N, CA, C and O atoms as CSV, one atom per row, in Angstrom:
chain,resi,resn,atom,element,x,y,z
A,1,MET,N,N,8.526,-36.386,-3.993
A,1,MET,CA,C,8.622,-34.995,-3.559
A,1,MET,C,C,9.959,-34.435,-4.058
A,1,MET,O,O,11.009,-35.067,-3.943
A,2,ALA,N,N,9.876,-33.250,-4.604
A,2,ALA,CA,C,11.081,-32.607,-5.149
A,2,ALA,C,C,11.976,-32.103,-4.021
A,2,ALA,O,O,11.498,-31.670,-2.973
A,3,THR,N,N,13.253,-32.166,-4.254
A,3,THR,CA,C,14.196,-31.666,-3.265
A,3,THR,C,C,14.271,-30.146,-3.346
A,3,THR,O,O,13.809,-29.531,-4.308
A,4,PHE,N,N,14.858,-29.567,-2.326
A,4,PHE,CA,C,15.000,-28.107,-2.295
A,4,PHE,C,C,15.803,-27.611,-3.491
A,4,PHE,O,O,15.449,-26.606,-4.107
A,5,ALA,N,N,16.875,-28.308,-3.815
A,5,ALA,CA,C,17.740,-27.894,-4.929
A,5,ALA,C,C,16.981,-27.908,-6.252
A,5,ALA,O,O,17.141,-26.999,-7.068
A,6,SER,N,N,16.160,-28.930,-6.471
A,6,SER,CA,C,15.423,-28.991,-7.734
A,6,SER,C,C,14.330,-27.921,-7.775
A,6,SER,O,O,14.061,-27.346,-8.830
A,7,ARG,N,N,13.708,-27.657,-6.639
A,7,ARG,CA,C,12.684,-26.596,-6.603
A,7,ARG,C,C,13.319,-25.223,-6.796
A,7,ARG,O,O,12.745,-24.362,-7.463
A,8,ALA,N,N,14.487,-25.016,-6.223
A,8,ALA,CA,C,15.191,-23.745,-6.400
A,8,ALA,C,C,15.587,-23.563,-7.861
A,8,ALA,O,O,15.428,-22.477,-8.418
A,9,ALA,N,N,16.095,-24.609,-8.473
A,9,ALA,CA,C,16.466,-24.529,-9.893
A,9,ALA,C,C,15.246,-24.280,-10.762
A,9,ALA,O,O,15.316,-23.534,-11.738
A,10,GLN,N,N,14.139,-24.897,-10.414
A,10,GLN,CA,C,12.891,-24.695,-11.155
A,10,GLN,C,C,12.443,-23.228,-11.052
A,10,GLN,O,O,12.020,-22.639,-12.047
A,11,PHE,N,N,12.537,-22.641,-9.851
A,11,PHE,CA,C,12.169,-21.232,-9.674
A,11,PHE,C,C,13.111,-20.313,-10.436
A,11,PHE,O,O,12.665,-19.390,-11.117
A,12,ILE,N,N,14.397,-20.557,-10.325
A,12,ILE,CA,C,15.392,-19.700,-10.987
A,12,ILE,C,C,15.187,-19.691,-12.496
A,12,ILE,O,O,15.367,-18.654,-13.135
A,13,ASN,N,N,14.820,-20.811,-13.067
A,13,ASN,CA,C,14.646,-20.914,-14.512
A,13,ASN,C,C,13.206,-20.689,-14.978
A,13,ASN,O,O,12.920,-20.816,-16.168
A,14,SER,N,N,12.298,-20.357,-14.059
A,14,SER,CA,C,10.891,-20.166,-14.438
A,14,SER,C,C,10.711,-18.844,-15.192
A,14,SER,O,O,11.586,-17.980,-15.148
A,15,PRO,N,N,9.576,-18.687,-15.885
A,15,PRO,CA,C,9.315,-17.454,-16.640
A,15,PRO,C,C,9.188,-16.199,-15.767
A,15,PRO,O,O,9.260,-15.082,-16.278
A,16,VAL,N,N,8.999,-16.379,-14.462
A,16,VAL,CA,C,8.934,-15.225,-13.553
A,16,VAL,C,C,10.061,-15.288,-12.528
A,16,VAL,O,O,9.971,-14.672,-11.466
A,17,GLY,N,N,11.097,-16.012,-12.834
A,17,GLY,CA,C,12.232,-16.171,-11.923
A,17,GLY,C,C,13.221,-15.028,-12.021
A,17,GLY,O,O,13.026,-14.103,-12.809
A,18,PRO,N,N,14.282,-15.080,-11.228
A,18,PRO,CA,C,15.251,-13.990,-11.150
A,18,PRO,C,C,16.077,-13.764,-12.417
A,18,PRO,O,O,16.842,-12.801,-12.479
A,19,LYS,N,N,15.947,-14.600,-13.398
A,19,LYS,CA,C,16.642,-14.373,-14.659
A,19,LYS,C,C,15.834,-13.479,-15.599
A,19,LYS,O,O,16.259,-13.220,-16.724
A,20,THR,N,N,14.668,-13.005,-15.143
A,20,THR,CA,C,13.781,-12.215,-16.007
A,20,THR,C,C,13.432,-10.883,-15.372
A,20,THR,O,O,13.559,-10.699,-14.161
A,21,ILE,N,N,12.989,-9.959,-16.211
A,21,ILE,CA,C,12.510,-8.665,-15.724
A,21,ILE,C,C,11.210,-8.826,-14.946
A,21,ILE,O,O,10.863,-7.979,-14.123
A,22,HIS,N,N,10.492,-9.917,-15.209
A,22,HIS,CA,C,9.219,-10.170,-14.522
A,22,HIS,C,C,9.418,-10.426,-13.039
A,22,HIS,O,O,8.461,-10.370,-12.266
A,23,PHE,N,N,10.630,-10.702,-12.638
A,23,PHE,CA,C,10.964,-10.851,-11.227
A,23,PHE,C,C,11.492,-9.539,-10.650
A,23,PHE,O,O,11.060,-9.109,-9.580
A,24,TRP,N,N,12.425,-8.903,-11.359
A,24,TRP,CA,C,13.126,-7.752,-10.801
A,24,TRP,C,C,12.280,-6.485,-10.756
A,24,TRP,O,O,12.407,-5.713,-9.805
A,25,ALA,N,N,11.435,-6.244,-11.732
A,25,ALA,CA,C,10.616,-5.023,-11.719
A,25,ALA,C,C,9.706,-4.967,-10.493
A,25,ALA,O,O,9.722,-3.961,-9.784
A,26,PRO,N,N,8.915,-6.003,-10.212
A,26,PRO,CA,C,8.094,-5.932,-9.005
A,26,PRO,C,C,8.912,-5.949,-7.716
A,26,PRO,O,O,8.510,-5.359,-6.714
A,27,THR,N,N,10.050,-6.620,-7.743
A,27,THR,CA,C,10.882,-6.660,-6.545
A,27,THR,C,C,11.360,-5.256,-6.183
A,27,THR,O,O,11.314,-4.866,-5.016
A,28,PHE,N,N,11.816,-4.498,-7.176
A,28,PHE,CA,C,12.250,-3.127,-6.901
A,28,PHE,C,C,11.073,-2.205,-6.621
A,28,PHE,O,O,11.236,-1.183,-5.955
A,29,LYS,N,N,9.889,-2.551,-7.121
A,29,LYS,CA,C,8.705,-1.736,-6.863
A,29,LYS,C,C,8.308,-1.776,-5.387
A,29,LYS,O,O,7.597,-0.892,-4.911
A,30,TRP,N,N,8.761,-2.785,-4.673
A,30,TRP,CA,C,8.506,-2.830,-3.231
A,30,TRP,C,C,9.079,-1.593,-2.542
A,30,TRP,O,O,8.601,-1.201,-1.478
A,31,GLY,N,N,10.092,-0.981,-3.135
A,31,GLY,CA,C,10.662,0.240,-2.559
A,31,GLY,C,C,9.648,1.361,-2.452
A,31,GLY,O,O,9.681,2.131,-1.492
A,32,ILE,N,N,8.743,1.467,-3.425
A,32,ILE,CA,C,7.698,2.493,-3.383
A,32,ILE,C,C,6.759,2.217,-2.212
A,32,ILE,O,O,6.392,3.132,-1.474
A,33,SER,N,N,6.378,0.968,-2.047
A,33,SER,CA,C,5.479,0.620,-0.941
A,33,SER,C,C,6.141,0.831,0.408
A,33,SER,O,O,5.502,1.304,1.349
A,34,ILE,N,N,7.409,0.486,0.508
A,34,ILE,CA,C,8.127,0.689,1.773
A,34,ILE,C,C,8.256,2.179,2.078
A,34,ILE,O,O,8.129,2.587,3.232
A,35,ALA,N,N,8.505,2.992,1.056
A,35,ALA,CA,C,8.576,4.444,1.260
A,35,ALA,C,C,7.230,4.992,1.698
A,35,ALA,O,O,7.169,5.898,2.528
A,36,ASN,N,N,6.151,4.452,1.147
A,36,ASN,CA,C,4.814,4.909,1.539
A,36,ASN,C,C,4.518,4.533,2.991
A,36,ASN,O,O,3.881,5.301,3.712
A,37,VAL,N,N,4.972,3.370,3.417
A,37,VAL,CA,C,4.807,2.977,4.822
A,37,VAL,C,C,5.634,3.899,5.718
A,37,VAL,O,O,5.178,4.277,6.796
A,38,ALA,N,N,6.825,4.262,5.294
A,38,ALA,CA,C,7.652,5.183,6.076
A,38,ALA,C,C,6.973,6.540,6.202
A,38,ALA,O,O,7.164,7.238,7.198
A,39,ASP,N,N,6.182,6.921,5.203
A,39,ASP,CA,C,5.466,8.193,5.245
A,39,ASP,C,C,4.266,8.175,6.199
A,39,ASP,O,O,3.631,9.212,6.395
A,40,PHE,N,N,3.947,7.038,6.787
A,40,PHE,CA,C,2.864,6.992,7.777
A,40,PHE,C,C,3.192,7.894,8.961
A,40,PHE,O,O,2.286,8.388,9.632
A,41,LYS,N,N,4.483,8.115,9.225
A,41,LYS,CA,C,4.902,8.969,10.337
A,41,LYS,C,C,4.821,10.448,9.977
A,41,LYS,O,O,4.827,11.307,10.859
A,42,ARG,N,N,4.746,10.743,8.692
A,42,ARG,CA,C,4.667,12.128,8.231
A,42,ARG,C,C,3.321,12.730,8.649
A,42,ARG,O,O,2.305,12.035,8.620
A,43,PRO,N,N,3.299,14.003,9.034
A,43,PRO,CA,C,2.024,14.632,9.382
A,43,PRO,C,C,1.037,14.563,8.203
A,43,PRO,O,O,1.427,14.691,7.042
A,44,ALA,N,N,-0.228,14.362,8.525
A,44,ALA,CA,C,-1.248,14.176,7.488
A,44,ALA,C,C,-1.392,15.387,6.580
A,44,ALA,O,O,-1.801,15.242,5.429
A,45,ASP,N,N,-1.065,16.578,7.070
A,45,ASP,CA,C,-1.199,17.763,6.213
A,45,ASP,C,C,-0.141,17.792,5.107
A,45,ASP,O,O,-0.265,18.568,4.160
A,46,GLN,N,N,0.890,16.964,5.215
A,46,GLN,CA,C,1.927,16.903,4.188
A,46,GLN,C,C,1.690,15.789,3.166
A,46,GLN,O,O,2.474,15.637,2.229
A,47,VAL,N,N,0.624,15.012,3.334
A,47,VAL,CA,C,0.299,13.943,2.386
A,47,VAL,C,C,-0.295,14.577,1.140
A,47,VAL,O,O,-1.113,15.493,1.232
A,48,SER,N,N,0.115,14.092,-0.016
A,48,SER,CA,C,-0.318,14.644,-1.302
A,48,SER,C,C,-1.465,13.828,-1.882
A,48,SER,O,O,-1.336,12.618,-2.067
A,49,TYR,N,N,-2.603,14.495,-2.173
A,49,TYR,CA,C,-3.719,13.809,-2.811
A,49,TYR,C,C,-3.322,13.224,-4.174
A,49,TYR,O,O,-3.562,12.041,-4.415
A,50,PRO,N,N,-2.717,14.026,-5.078
A,50,PRO,CA,C,-2.375,13.457,-6.394
A,50,PRO,C,C,-1.431,12.257,-6.295
A,50,PRO,O,O,-1.607,11.270,-7.009
A,51,GLN,N,N,-0.443,12.338,-5.424
A,51,GLN,CA,C,0.510,11.236,-5.288
A,51,GLN,C,C,-0.181,9.978,-4.782
A,51,GLN,O,O,0.021,8.898,-5.337
A,52,GLN,N,N,-0.985,10.099,-3.747
A,52,GLN,CA,C,-1.627,8.919,-3.168
A,52,GLN,C,C,-2.727,8.369,-4.075
A,52,GLN,O,O,-2.969,7.162,-4.084
A,53,CYS,N,N,-3.395,9.234,-4.838
A,53,CYS,CA,C,-4.362,8.739,-5.831
A,53,CYS,C,C,-3.633,7.939,-6.906
A,53,CYS,O,O,-4.127,6.905,-7.354
A,54,ALA,N,N,-2.460,8.417,-7.320
A,54,ALA,CA,C,-1.671,7.697,-8.328
A,54,ALA,C,C,-1.183,6.360,-7.780
A,54,ALA,O,O,-1.239,5.350,-8.482
A,55,VAL,N,N,-0.708,6.339,-6.543
A,55,VAL,CA,C,-0.236,5.094,-5.926
A,55,VAL,C,C,-1.388,4.099,-5.814
A,55,VAL,O,O,-1.222,2.918,-6.120
A,56,THR,N,N,-2.549,4.570,-5.379
A,56,THR,CA,C,-3.713,3.695,-5.220
A,56,THR,C,C,-4.195,3.166,-6.566
A,56,THR,O,O,-4.427,1.966,-6.716
A,57,ALA,N,N,-4.345,4.054,-7.544
A,57,ALA,CA,C,-4.819,3.639,-8.868
A,57,ALA,C,C,-3.844,2.664,-9.519
A,57,ALA,O,O,-4.260,1.663,-10.102
A,58,THR,N,N,-2.558,2.951,-9.422
A,58,THR,CA,C,-1.549,2.048,-9.975
A,58,THR,C,C,-1.656,0.679,-9.315
A,58,THR,O,O,-1.617,-0.348,-9.992
A,59,GLY,N,N,-1.792,0.669,-8.004
A,59,GLY,CA,C,-1.902,-0.595,-7.286
A,59,GLY,C,C,-3.111,-1.405,-7.713
A,59,GLY,O,O,-3.004,-2.612,-7.931
A,60,VAL,N,N,-4.264,-0.752,-7.836
A,60,VAL,CA,C,-5.487,-1.464,-8.214
A,60,VAL,C,C,-5.387,-1.992,-9.651
A,60,VAL,O,O,-5.690,-3.157,-9.910
A,61,ILE,N,N,-4.968,-1.142,-10.569
A,61,ILE,CA,C,-4.902,-1.538,-11.982
A,61,ILE,C,C,-3.920,-2.684,-12.190
A,61,ILE,O,O,-4.247,-3.671,-12.850
A,62,TRP,N,N,-2.729,-2.559,-11.635
A,62,TRP,CA,C,-1.704,-3.575,-11.866
A,62,TRP,C,C,-1.948,-4.844,-11.075
A,62,TRP,O,O,-1.466,-5.907,-11.467
A,63,THR,N,N,-2.683,-4.768,-9.970
A,63,THR,CA,C,-3.064,-5.999,-9.270
A,63,THR,C,C,-3.956,-6.832,-10.182
A,63,THR,O,O,-3.772,-8.043,-10.303
A,64,ARG,N,N,-4.906,-6.190,-10.811
A,64,ARG,CA,C,-5.786,-6.895,-11.756
A,64,ARG,C,C,-4.992,-7.439,-12.942
A,64,ARG,O,O,-5.183,-8.585,-13.348
A,65,PHE,N,N,-4.106,-6.616,-13.494
A,65,PHE,CA,C,-3.313,-7.038,-14.648
A,65,PHE,C,C,-2.457,-8.260,-14.327
A,65,PHE,O,O,-2.311,-9.156,-15.159
A,66,ALA,N,N,-1.895,-8.295,-13.133
A,66,ALA,CA,C,-1.015,-9.400,-12.754
A,66,ALA,C,C,-1.749,-10.735,-12.702
A,66,ALA,O,O,-1.120,-11.791,-12.778
A,67,THR,N,N,-3.079,-10.699,-12.575
A,67,THR,CA,C,-3.848,-11.942,-12.529
A,67,THR,C,C,-4.264,-12.430,-13.908
A,67,THR,O,O,-4.637,-13.594,-14.054
A,68,VAL,N,N,-4.212,-11.574,-14.924
A,68,VAL,CA,C,-4.669,-11.984,-16.258
A,68,VAL,C,C,-3.525,-12.270,-17.220
A,68,VAL,O,O,-3.752,-12.844,-18.286
A,69,ILE,N,N,-2.309,-11.887,-16.872
A,69,ILE,CA,C,-1.177,-12.191,-17.751
A,69,ILE,C,C,-0.779,-13.654,-17.579
A,69,ILE,O,O,-1.128,-14.300,-16.591
A,70,ASN,N,N,-0.054,-14.148,-18.546
A,70,ASN,CA,C,0.401,-15.528,-18.486
A,70,ASN,C,C,1.919,-15.545,-18.585
A,70,ASN,O,O,2.452,-15.068,-19.586
A,71,PRO,N,N,2.627,-16.058,-17.623
A,71,PRO,CA,C,2.159,-16.713,-16.410
A,71,PRO,C,C,1.741,-15.670,-15.365
A,71,PRO,O,O,2.220,-14.536,-15.377
A,72,VAL,N,N,0.852,-16.069,-14.478
A,72,VAL,CA,C,0.414,-15.176,-13.404
A,72,VAL,C,C,1.642,-14.824,-12.568
A,72,VAL,O,O,2.401,-15.698,-12.150
A,73,ASN,N,N,1.817,-13.525,-12.335
A,73,ASN,CA,C,2.990,-13.048,-11.598
A,73,ASN,C,C,2.549,-12.650,-10.190
A,73,ASN,O,O,2.055,-11.544,-9.972
A,74,TYR,N,N,2.732,-13.551,-9.255
A,74,TYR,CA,C,2.275,-13.314,-7.881
A,74,TYR,C,C,3.096,-12.244,-7.170
A,74,TYR,O,O,2.578,-11.559,-6.288
A,75,ASN,N,N,4.353,-12.089,-7.535
A,75,ASN,CA,C,5.175,-11.024,-6.967
A,75,ASN,C,C,4.604,-9.664,-7.392
A,75,ASN,O,O,4.471,-8.762,-6.564
A,76,LEU,N,N,4.273,-9.519,-8.662
A,76,LEU,CA,C,3.679,-8.282,-9.172
A,76,LEU,C,C,2.321,-8.030,-8.530
A,76,LEU,O,O,2.001,-6.898,-8.166
A,77,MET,N,N,1.528,-9.080,-8.391
A,77,MET,CA,C,0.205,-8.939,-7.798
A,77,MET,C,C,0.307,-8.489,-6.335
A,77,MET,O,O,-0.425,-7.594,-5.912
A,78,SER,N,N,1.192,-9.093,-5.579
A,78,SER,CA,C,1.279,-8.759,-4.155
A,78,SER,C,C,1.818,-7.355,-3.924
A,78,SER,O,O,1.314,-6.647,-3.052
A,79,VAL,N,N,2.832,-6.930,-4.681
A,79,VAL,CA,C,3.369,-5.593,-4.468
A,79,VAL,C,C,2.334,-4.537,-4.830
A,79,VAL,O,O,2.241,-3.513,-4.153
A,80,ASN,N,N,1.560,-4.763,-5.876
A,80,ASN,CA,C,0.557,-3.779,-6.266
A,80,ASN,C,C,-0.647,-3.772,-5.336
A,80,ASN,O,O,-1.240,-2.719,-5.099
A,81,PHE,N,N,-1.008,-4.922,-4.813
A,81,PHE,CA,C,-2.076,-4.969,-3.816
A,81,PHE,C,C,-1.656,-4.180,-2.577
A,81,PHE,O,O,-2.451,-3.428,-2.014
A,82,PHE,N,N,-0.411,-4.356,-2.160
A,82,PHE,CA,C,0.107,-3.630,-1.004
A,82,PHE,C,C,0.184,-2.130,-1.293
A,82,PHE,O,O,-0.089,-1.310,-0.415
A,83,MET,N,N,0.558,-1.773,-2.530
A,83,MET,CA,C,0.582,-0.358,-2.908
A,83,MET,C,C,-0.810,0.253,-2.796
A,83,MET,O,O,-0.968,1.361,-2.283
A,84,ALA,N,N,-1.817,-0.470,-3.275
A,84,ALA,CA,C,-3.188,0.031,-3.200
A,84,ALA,C,C,-3.608,0.227,-1.743
A,84,ALA,O,O,-4.229,1.234,-1.403
A,85,LEU,N,N,-3.271,-0.729,-0.892
A,85,LEU,CA,C,-3.632,-0.611,0.530
A,85,LEU,C,C,-2.950,0.581,1.192
A,85,LEU,O,O,-3.597,1.344,1.910
A,86,THR,N,N,-1.657,0.745,0.958
A,86,THR,CA,C,-0.960,1.865,1.596
A,86,THR,C,C,-1.457,3.200,1.045
A,86,THR,O,O,-1.556,4.174,1.792
A,87,GLY,N,N,-1.768,3.258,-0.248
A,87,GLY,CA,C,-2.312,4.481,-0.828
A,87,GLY,C,C,-3.669,4.822,-0.240
A,87,GLY,O,O,-3.942,5.982,0.068
A,88,LEU,N,N,-4.529,3.810,-0.083
A,88,LEU,CA,C,-5.850,4.045,0.519
A,88,LEU,C,C,-5.718,4.501,1.969
A,88,LEU,O,O,-6.454,5.379,2.418
A,89,TYR,N,N,-4.787,3.906,2.691
A,89,TYR,CA,C,-4.578,4.311,4.083
A,89,TYR,C,C,-4.133,5.777,4.154
A,89,TYR,O,O,-4.635,6.545,4.975
A,90,GLN,N,N,-3.195,6.152,3.295
A,90,GLN,CA,C,-2.710,7.531,3.282
A,90,GLN,C,C,-3.832,8.495,2.878
A,90,GLN,O,O,-3.961,9.572,3.461
A,91,LEU,N,N,-4.643,8.116,1.885
A,91,LEU,CA,C,-5.773,8.966,1.504
A,91,LEU,C,C,-6.759,9.112,2.655
A,91,LEU,O,O,-7.305,10.193,2.875
A,92,GLY,N,N,-6.987,8.031,3.386
A,92,GLY,CA,C,-7.868,8.091,4.551
A,92,GLY,C,C,-7.340,9.037,5.615
A,92,GLY,O,O,-8.099,9.812,6.197
A,93,ARG,N,N,-6.038,8.974,5.867
A,93,ARG,CA,C,-5.426,9.889,6.839
A,93,ARG,C,C,-5.622,11.340,6.406
A,93,ARG,O,O,-5.994,12.199,7.205
A,94,LYS,N,N,-5.364,11.590,5.120
A,94,LYS,CA,C,-5.464,12.958,4.598
A,94,LYS,C,C,-6.908,13.451,4.657
A,94,LYS,O,O,-7.153,14.593,5.045
A,95,LEU,N,N,-7.863,12.608,4.279
A,95,LEU,CA,C,-9.272,13.003,4.316
A,95,LEU,C,C,-9.738,13.269,5.745
A,95,LEU,O,O,-10.448,14.243,5.995
A,96,ARG,N,N,-9.341,12.405,6.685
A,96,ARG,CA,C,-9.697,12.647,8.090
A,96,ARG,C,C,-9.102,13.959,8.584
A,96,ARG,O,O,-9.747,14.688,9.339
A,97,HIS,N,N,-7.888,14.261,8.168
A,97,HIS,CA,C,-7.242,15.501,8.582
A,97,HIS,C,C,-7.951,16.713,7.987
A,97,HIS,O,O,-8.204,17.689,8.694
A,98,ASP,N,N,-8.274,16.661,6.697
A,98,ASP,CA,C,-8.853,17.813,6.019
A,98,ASP,C,C,-10.339,18.008,6.289
A,98,ASP,O,O,-10.814,19.142,6.349
A,99,TYR,N,N,-11.077,16.912,6.452
A,99,TYR,CA,C,-12.531,17.032,6.564
A,99,TYR,C,C,-13.109,16.455,7.843
A,99,TYR,O,O,-14.316,16.540,8.065
A,100,GLY,N,N,-12.284,15.880,8.675
A,100,GLY,CA,C,-12.756,15.288,9.921
A,100,GLY,C,C,-12.929,16.338,11.003
A,100,GLY,O,O,-12.623,17.514,10.809
A,101,GLN,N,N,-13.421,15.891,12.132
A,101,GLN,CA,C,-13.605,16.771,13.279
A,101,GLN,C,C,-12.246,17.139,13.850
A,101,GLN,O,O,-11.408,16.261,14.055
A,102,PRO,N,N,-12.013,18.416,14.109
A,102,PRO,CA,C,-10.737,18.813,14.711
A,102,PRO,C,C,-10.531,18.106,16.049
A,102,PRO,O,O,-11.485,17.900,16.800
A,103,ALA,N,N,-9.312,17.744,16.340
A,103,ALA,CA,C,-8.992,16.972,17.538
A,103,ALA,C,C,-9.336,17.722,18.820
A,103,ALA,O,O,-9.790,17.095,19.777
A,104,GLY,N,N,-9.142,19.016,18.878
A,104,GLY,CA,C,-9.391,19.782,20.091
A,104,GLY,C,C,-10.855,20.078,20.334
A,104,GLY,O,O,-11.221,20.454,21.448
A,105,LEU,N,N,-11.711,19.922,19.329
A,105,LEU,CA,C,-13.118,20.275,19.448
A,105,LEU,C,C,-13.845,19.356,20.422
A,105,LEU,O,O,-14.660,19.829,21.214
A,106,ALA,N,N,-13.574,18.075,20.382
A,106,ALA,CA,C,-14.271,17.125,21.256
A,106,ALA,C,C,-13.950,17.401,22.718
A,106,ALA,O,O,-14.826,17.263,23.571
A,107,ALA,N,N,-12.736,17.783,23.023
A,107,ALA,CA,C,-12.349,18.045,24.409
A,107,ALA,C,C,-12.922,19.377,24.891
A,107,ALA,O,O,-13.153,19.535,26.089
A,108,ALA,N,N,-13.157,20.333,24.002
A,108,ALA,CA,C,-13.635,21.655,24.391
A,108,ALA,C,C,-15.134,21.698,24.627
A,108,ALA,O,O,-15.620,22.571,25.346
A,109,GLU,N,N,-15.879,20.764,24.031
A,109,GLU,CA,C,-17.328,20.763,24.195
A,109,GLU,C,C,-17.716,20.207,25.550
A,109,GLU,O,O,-17.049,19.311,26.066
A,110,PRO,N,N,-18.808,20.736,26.145
A,110,PRO,CA,C,-19.266,20.166,27.425
A,110,PRO,C,C,-19.790,18.751,27.204
A,110,PRO,O,O,-20.274,18.413,26.123
A,111,SER,N,N,-19.685,17.936,28.239
A,111,SER,CA,C,-20.131,16.555,28.101
A,111,SER,C,C,-21.643,16.497,28.034
A,111,SER,O,O,-22.325,17.403,28.512
A,112,SER,N,N,-22.166,15.442,27.448
A,112,SER,CA,C,-23.612,15.302,27.271
A,112,SER,C,C,-24.271,14.719,28.507
A,112,SER,O,O,-25.487,14.523,28.493
A,113,THR,N,N,-23.537,14.430,29.577
A,113,THR,CA,C,-24.107,13.859,30.789
A,113,THR,C,C,-24.701,14.915,31.707
A,113,THR,O,O,-25.276,14.587,32.745
A,114,GLY,N,N,-24.567,16.160,31.335
A,114,GLY,CA,C,-25.104,17.215,32.162
A,114,GLY,C,C,-24.159,17.671,33.246
A,114,GLY,O,O,-24.557,18.432,34.128
A,115,ASP,N,N,-22.944,17.237,33.205
A,115,ASP,CA,C,-21.925,17.627,34.172
A,115,ASP,C,C,-21.607,19.108,33.972
A,115,ASP,O,O,-21.243,19.501,32.864
A,116,LYS,N,N,-21.727,19.918,34.973
A,116,LYS,CA,C,-21.484,21.348,34.862
A,116,LYS,C,C,-20.276,21.739,35.701
A,116,LYS,O,O,-20.391,22.540,36.629
A,117,THR,N,N,-19.147,21.187,35.382
A,117,THR,CA,C,-17.930,21.538,36.114
A,117,THR,C,C,-17.329,22.786,35.495
A,117,THR,O,O,-17.412,22.988,34.284
A,118,ALA,N,N,-16.743,23.598,36.302
A,118,ALA,CA,C,-16.208,24.866,35.808
A,118,ALA,C,C,-14.815,24.740,35.445
A,118,ALA,O,O,-14.200,25.712,35.008
């Protein structure tokens, strides 16, 4: 069994290790995903369709790409998978806001139990 030091050295010197752009580009790309998660608190009417479509499409395309390149870059794959998920979630919020049932409508309608309270 390899020691921690030898495994760390192996990672540092690997083709996707911290000595390469293949490590740093996806690592910094996590900032986009974290910003998208922070935007979950933003009101749904302020979510941008073009932006979230771009985030989702980028995530899906690059997740696939990360699995076919050699060596497989799991950091790139995971950040893009997460980007796709956060983009889809934001698009879902926006679609529910724009095309869903208004929140006050359900409370204003009479109940279906036949209750006739004034």
